[in-house]
C-alpha positions, 0 to 999 in steps of 0.5 A, a space after each residue: 380280668 379288669 376290675 369293677 369298683 361298685 363302690 369307694 370310699 377313704 377317709 381318716 376315721 377314729 379307731 372307735 369310729 372304724 370298729 363300729 363299723 367293722 361290728 355293724 359288717 360282723 352282725 350282718 354276716 353273722 345274722 345271714 342279712 347283706 352288707 349295705 355301704 353309704 358315701 355320699 350319693 352313693 349306695 352299693 348292697 351286697 348279699 354274701 353267700 354262707 362260705 365267702 373267702 376271707 383274705 387278711 393282709 398286712 402290707 407295708 409299701 412305700 419307696 425303698 428309700 423313703 416313708 412307709 405306710 403299713 395296712 391291714 386289708 380284709 377282704 370277702 371275696 366270692 362269685 356272683 353265681 355261688 359259693 366261694 371253694 378253697 380253705 387255706 389253714 387255720 387265721 387266728 386274730 388277737 
């Protein structure tokens, strides 16, 4: 299935700035509100359903003999026409 990028932003930010972005997303999710992403002239608003799929991934990437890069990816996913389905065990984040 081809991917259509609706919005993208990548920049170095302080841990505090990132926490503020994540807190805003969390507050909107908790209140049932939509999430609006803005950068430059780009803007997209998404309205997650009550139970989207939540994916958490930790990765190490890079060449076998070179410097590696670590990442934590958090993803909300849902079908455009309805609720997500499925559950795969308890997640804990500390």
